[in-house]
N, C-alpha and C positions, 0 to 999 in steps of 0.2 A: 455587548462588545461592539456591534455595529461596524465590523471591518469585513470588507468583501473583496474578492479577487478581481483583478482587471479583466481577466478572461473567464468565461464560463468553463468551469473545471471539467465537467462531463463532456462538453463539446470539444474541448481541447484534446482530450484523450481519444475521442471518436475521430476527429480530423487526423490525428496521428496514426490511426489504424486500430486502436484498441476499442472495438465495438461490442464484442461478444462477452463471454464469461471471463472473469478474472478475479483474482484475489490480490489485495494490496495490504502490505504490512508496513507500518511506520515504527521504527525502533530508534531509541535515543542512544545509538552508537554511531559515531561519525566515521569510523574506520571501516571502509568497504571490505577490506581483507578479513577483518574480525567478524563481520556479519557473514561473509561467505564461509569462514571456518565454522561458525556456530551452526550454519546450515549443512555442514558436512559436504561442501562442494570441493572436490579435489583440486588442489592448486594448479596442477598441470592441465586441467580441463577448462579453466576460467579464460574468458575472452573479454578484452576491453573493447567496448563498442558503444555507439549511440543507440537510442531507443528505436529508431526506424530500422537500423541494421538488426537489432535484437528481434523485432517483430518479423522481419523477413527470414530469419535464420531457423525458424521452427515451423512445424506443420500445425496450424491452428485446430485441425480436426483430430489431432493425435492425443493420446493420453500422456504425453511426455510431461516431465516435471521441470520444465524450463523456467528459470527466473532471471530477471534483470534487476540488479541491485544498483541504486543510484544515490548520490549525495544530494540532500535537500539543503542542509545547513552544515556547519562544522560539527554540530551535535546530533543531527538526525539523518538517517538513511531511509530510503523507501525501497521496498522489495515488491516487485510485480511478478506474480505467477501468471505467465502469459497465456496459459491454456485453461485457466479456470480451475475449478475444483478447489479443494481445501489444501492449504499449506500445512507443513508440519506444525505441530503444536507450538504456539507462540510462547509457551512458558519457557522452553529451552533458550529462546532468544533473550528472555527477560531475566535470566539468572544473573545475580550480581547486582541487583537493585535497578535494573533497566526497565523502562516502560515500553510496551509494545501495544499498538492499536491496529486492528485489522478490519477491513471491509471486504466482503465477498459479494460479487455481482453474479447472480445466477440468471437463468433464462427469464423467469417471471418474478424475481424477488431480489431485494437487496437485504442482506443480513445486517442487522444493526451493528454498529461499531463495537467490536470486542476489545477487551482491555485485560492485559496481563502485566504483572509487575513482580520482580524478584522471584520468578519461578512459580507464580500462582496465577491461574486464570480466574479473574474476578467477574467474568460475564460481561454484559453490555455496559458500555460507558455511561449510558443514560441513567443508570441507577446510582451513579457516584456524584454526589453533590459538588465536590470540589471542581468538577469540570463543567458544571451547568452554565457558567458564564459564557462558554463557547457556543452554546446553542440557544440561549434564552431569548434572543431577538429573532430567531428563525420561526417560520410558520409551522405550527403543529397541526397538520391537516392529514387525516387518514386517506384523503382522496388525491394525494400527490401522485403524479405519474412516476414510473421508475426512474426516468431521467431526472426529474425534480428531486426525488429522494436521494439519488446518488449525488447530485449537485450539492445538496445540503450537507451530506456526510463528508464530502471532499472539502467543503468550506470549513466545517468544524475541524478537520485535520490540519488544514492550512493555518487556522487560528492557533491551534495547540502547538504546532511545530514552529510557527513564526514565518512560514513560507508557503504560499499557495503554489500550485503547479503553474508553470508558465513556459513560454517557448524557449527561453534560455535553459531551463531544466531539461526540456525535451532534447535539446541539442547537445547537452553535456555528456561526457563519456560515463559509462557505468560498467558493471561487471556482469557478463552473461555466463550462466552456468546451469548445469543439470543437477538436480537434487538426487542424492543416492536413493536407491529403492528402499533402503532400510529406514529412512527418515521421512 
C-alpha cells in the first residue's frame, strides 16, 4: 500500500498529551451521537469539546471510564478511552454489520489490533487476509520498540479508514462522556 501519514502518529498523540495507557476504537459509524448511544453514554452527560479539553477534564490516575468520541471521516469515528484499560466489548458497537477495530496501549505492551464485525469478535486483524494489504509493506520485526509498534498499528488504521491522525483532527470537536458502570 505504501501510504504513510505526514505526521508520526504516536508522537502526535504524545505531543497532545496522550502518553500513558489508552484504548482506541475505530468504528465505521459516522454519527457521533449514535456511537455515544451504543456506548450507553447518557445524552445529558455528553460534552462537546476538543481533544485537549477532554484530556484536561479527567484525572489520568483514576479508574474513570471517560471517553472522547471524534469524527475521522463521514463514515468513521474514533473512540479514545482516555484512562486506559479495556473498553466495553467492541461487539456491541459492531452490531448491524459495522466494523470495529481496537488498539490497547498498556504499560509494556501494545495489544494487536482487534477486529469485530456484526456483533462478532473475530480476534486480531492480522489473521484476516482481506486486510493484509494495509500492513504488507510495514516492517515485521519482533524487536520494534513500543513506540514503533504503536506507530505501525496507527498507520494501519489510517490506511483502513482513509484518514491518518493529524493536527486538524486533534483540533476538531468531539463528544466527551462517561461510560456507565454496567457497560
